[in-house]
C-alpha positions in Angstrom: 113.2 65.3 109.4 113.8 69.1 109.5 113.9 70.6 112.9 111.7 73.7 113.5 111.0 75.5 116.7 108.2 77.9 117.6 109.4 81.2 119.1 107.1 83.7 120.7 108.2 87.2 121.8 106.7 88.4 125.0 106.9 91.5 127.3 105.2 92.1 130.7 102.7 94.5 129.1 101.4 91.7 126.9 100.0 89.9 129.8 96.4 91.2 129.4 96.0 89.2 126.1 98.8 86.7 126.6 97.0 85.0 129.6 94.7 83.5 126.9 96.4 83.8 123.7 99.6 81.8 124.5 97.7 78.5 125.1 95.8 79.2 121.8 99.0 79.7 120.0 100.8 76.8 121.5 97.9 74.4 120.9 97.9 75.4 117.2 101.6 74.3 116.7 102.6 72.0 119.6 102.3 68.8 117.5 104.3 70.4 114.6 107.4 71.8 116.2 110.3 70.3 118.3 110.2 73.0 121.0 108.3 76.1 122.0 110.6 78.9 123.0 109.0 81.8 125.0 111.3 84.8 124.9 110.5 87.4 127.6 112.0 90.9 127.3 113.6 92.2 130.4 114.4 95.8 129.2 111.6 98.2 129.6 110.8 100.5 126.7 109.8 104.1 127.0 106.4 105.3 126.0 103.5 103.0 125.0 105.7 99.9 124.6 106.6 100.1 128.3 103.2 100.7 129.8 102.1 98.5 132.8 105.6 96.9 132.7 106.3 96.6 136.4 102.7 95.8 137.4 102.5 92.8 135.0 106.1 91.4 135.4 105.1 88.9 138.0 101.9 88.0 136.3 103.5 87.0 133.0 106.3 85.1 134.8 103.6 83.1 136.7 101.8 82.5 133.4 104.8 81.2 131.7 105.7 79.0 134.5 102.3 77.4 134.4 102.6 76.8 130.7 106.0 75.2 131.2 104.5 72.8 133.6 101.5 72.0 131.3 103.5 71.6 128.0 106.7 69.5 128.0 108.0 71.4 124.9 107.8 74.8 126.3 111.0 76.6 127.4 111.3 80.2 128.8 114.2 82.3 127.9 114.7 85.9 129.2 116.3 88.3 126.8 120.0 88.6 127.7 121.3 92.2 127.4 124.8 91.5 128.6 127.4 93.1 126.3 129.1 89.9 125.3 125.8 88.3 124.2 124.6 91.4 122.4 127.9 91.4 120.5 127.4 87.8 119.5 123.8 88.4 118.2 125.0 91.5 116.4 127.7 89.6 114.7 125.5 86.8 113.7 122.9 88.9 112.0 124.7 92.2 111.1 128.4 91.2 111.0 129.0 94.0 113.5 129.6 94.4 117.2 126.7 96.7 117.9 122.9 96.1 117.8 120.3 98.6 119.2 118.1 97.6 122.0 115.0 99.4 120.6 113.7 100.8 117.3 113.0 104.4 116.6 109.5 104.1 118.1 110.9 102.6 121.3 109.6 99.2 120.3 111.6 96.0 120.6 114.5 95.6 118.3 117.3 93.4 119.9 114.6 91.2 121.5 113.4 90.0 118.1 116.9 88.9 116.9 117.9 87.5 120.2 114.7 85.4 120.1 115.6 84.0 116.7 119.2 83.4 117.7 118.4 81.6 120.9 115.7 79.4 119.4 118.1 76.5 118.7 117.0 75.4 115.3 117.7 76.4 111.7 114.0 76.9 110.9 112.2 79.2 113.3 108.4 80.1 113.3 108.2 83.4 114.9 104.9 84.7 116.5 104.0 88.0 118.3 101.9 87.1 121.2 98.6 88.7 119.9 98.3 86.7 116.7 95.3 84.4 116.3 95.7 81.2 114.5 92.9 79.6 112.4 92.4 76.6 110.3 94.4 74.4 112.7 96.2 72.3 110.0 98.8 70.1 111.7 100.7 69.8 108.4 101.4 73.4 107.7 105.0 73.6 109.0 105.9 70.3 107.2 104.5 71.9 103.9 106.4 75.1 104.5 109.7 73.2 105.0 109.1 71.4 101.8 108.7 74.8 100.0 112.1 75.8 101.4 113.6 72.5 100.2 112.4 73.3 96.6 113.0 77.0 96.5 116.5 78.3 97.4 115.3 81.9 97.1 112.6 81.4 99.7 113.5 83.6 102.8 110.3 83.4 104.9 106.8 82.1 104.5 103.7 82.7 106.7 100.2 81.2 107.1 97.5 82.9 104.9 96.8 86.4 106.3 93.1 86.2 107.1 90.6 83.4 106.6 90.6 82.1 103.0 88.4 84.4 100.7 86.0 82.4 98.5 87.6 84.2 95.5 91.1 83.2 96.6 92.2 86.9 97.0 94.0 88.9 99.7 92.4 92.2 100.6 94.5 95.3 101.5 97.8 93.8 100.5 99.9 93.9 97.4 100.3 90.2 96.6 101.0 88.2 93.6 98.9 85.0 93.3 100.9 81.9 92.4 99.7 78.8 90.5 98.4 76.9 93.5 95.3 78.2 95.2 95.9 80.4 98.2 99.6 80.8 97.6 100.9 84.4 97.3 104.3 86.1 96.8 104.5 89.3 99.0 107.0 92.1 98.6 107.8 92.8 102.4 108.3 91.1 105.7 106.0 91.4 108.7 107.5 90.5 112.0 104.1 89.6 113.4 104.3 86.0 112.1 106.9 84.3 109.8 108.8 81.1 109.3 112.4 81.8 108.4 115.6 79.9 107.4 118.4 81.3 109.6 121.1 79.8 107.2 120.7 82.9 105.0 122.4 85.0 107.7 125.6 82.8 107.4 125.8 83.9 103.8 124.8 87.5 103.9 124.4 90.0 106.7 121.7 92.5 107.5 122.4 96.3 107.3 121.4 98.6 110.1 119.5 101.5 108.6 117.7 104.7 109.8 114.1 106.0 109.1 113.2 109.3 107.3 114.0 112.8 108.8 110.6 113.1 110.4 110.9 109.8 112.3 114.5 110.6 113.3 113.4 113.9 114.8 110.6 112.2 116.8 113.0 109.5 118.0 115.5 112.1 119.1 112.8 114.2 121.0 111.6 111.0 122.7 115.2 109.8 123.4 114.7 106.5 121.4 117.4 104.9 119.3 117.4 106.1 115.6 117.1 102.7 113.8 114.6 101.3 111.4 112.0 98.7 112.5 113.2 95.0 112.2 110.7 94.3 109.5 111.9 97.2 107.4 115.5 95.9 107.7 114.4 92.3 106.9 112.3 93.6 104.0 115.3 95.5 102.5 117.5 92.4 103.0 115.0 90.3 101.0 115.0 92.8 98.1 118.7 93.2 98.1 119.5 89.6 97.6 116.4 88.7 95.4 114.8 86.5 98.0 111.1 85.7 98.4 108.3 85.7 101.0 105.4 83.3 100.3 102.2 83.1 102.3 99.9 80.2 101.8 97.0 78.3 103.3 98.2 74.8 102.8 96.1 71.5 102.4 92.8 70.8 104.0 91.5 73.6 106.2 95.1 75.0 106.1 96.4 77.6 108.5 95.7 81.4 108.6 96.3 84.2 111.0 94.6 87.2 112.3 95.9 90.3 114.1 94.0 92.7 116.4 94.7 96.3 115.1 93.6 98.0 118.4 93.1 97.3 122.1 90.0 98.1 124.0 87.9 96.7 127.0 85.6 94.9 124.6 88.5 93.1 123.0 90.0 91.9 126.3 86.5 90.9 127.6 85.7 89.1 124.3 89.0 87.1 124.1 87.5 83.7 125.1 84.7 84.1 122.5 87.2 85.5 119.8 89.5 82.6 120.3 86.6 80.1 120.0 85.3 81.8 116.9 88.7 81.7 115.3 89.1 78.0 116.2 85.8 77.2 114.6 86.2 79.7 111.6 82.9 81.2 112.8 83.7 84.8 111.6 81.8 87.4 109.6 82.2 87.1 105.9 83.8 90.5 105.7 86.8 89.0 107.6 87.7 86.7 104.7 91.0 87.5 103.0 91.8 90.3 105.4 94.6 90.1 108.0 93.3 92.6 110.7 90.2 91.8 112.8 87.3 93.8 111.3 84.6 95.8 113.1 82.0 93.1 112.3 84.1 90.7 114.5 85.1 93.1 117.3 83.8 96.6 117.7 86.8 98.9 117.6 84.7 102.2 117.6 86.0 103.6 121.0 89.5 102.6 120.1 89.3 104.4 116.8 87.9 107.5 118.4 90.5 107.6 121.0 93.2 107.3 118.4 91.6 110.0 116.3 91.5 112.4 119.4 95.1 111.6 120.2 96.1 112.5 116.6 94.1 115.8 116.7 95.9 116.8 119.9 99.3 116.0 118.4 98.4 118.0 115.4 97.4 120.9 117.5 100.7 120.7 119.5 102.8 120.4 116.4 101.3 123.6 115.0 
């Protein structure tokens, strides 16, 4: 039987949603994986990725400690930023001695690759801590591993992005339908949720790349590293070596995911209800086939207005 571990990246500022989301995610996969590895970042980012870091550090450690006692398979690993370990991780994925701590936005970079490296299995199902899991199939990982066994070009696969649409389509994504219903080939990688075969990195290494000029200037002004996002680097790797990403529902009710595109008070207050509705697949029909939670499921009006206002101020400042 193929060993597969679930690996979830966490940071202290994830606590407001992780306090409920982690048990939702673990329950969805606990009977399908050998181990659940919770990877806690210890290096505070600058800007929005580092907000409320100090205030929530103790809270998230207490949360993880409670989950470790509740689930036998749960293991906590703090991201190790010591030079020797960073060199080892850099060599495994990039064939180099250097790996940046953060990406050009100030978001996690090294933490993603450290999490995969430390997971302890050839196949790793990675999750960001804010991803909802629906369908609740307990066969999905086995079915995914069977796909890997029959397709040597398969690099990653993921649960269906969004609840299954009655017309068997994905909305808002460039995806090629395959022969089986609810099987799609996609052109890029998302680091929100994916199952990966780490053996590929023993054959070919990733390449550290930089974003465009505008992003480089922003990164320099904000004193962030000047490297592309992990998902961009993984996508380029997939294209370079002619590899594939397949997202699929699976048998029975299958397995699908949802991502919250914003954060607002209503979202946090509604988390218990949202989790219950996802578990029961009791969502508005407009959600079918779409990977981000829509307004009909959670009202994002104030979050969108705040984002629009921030963009207006940035535009005024830049002119």
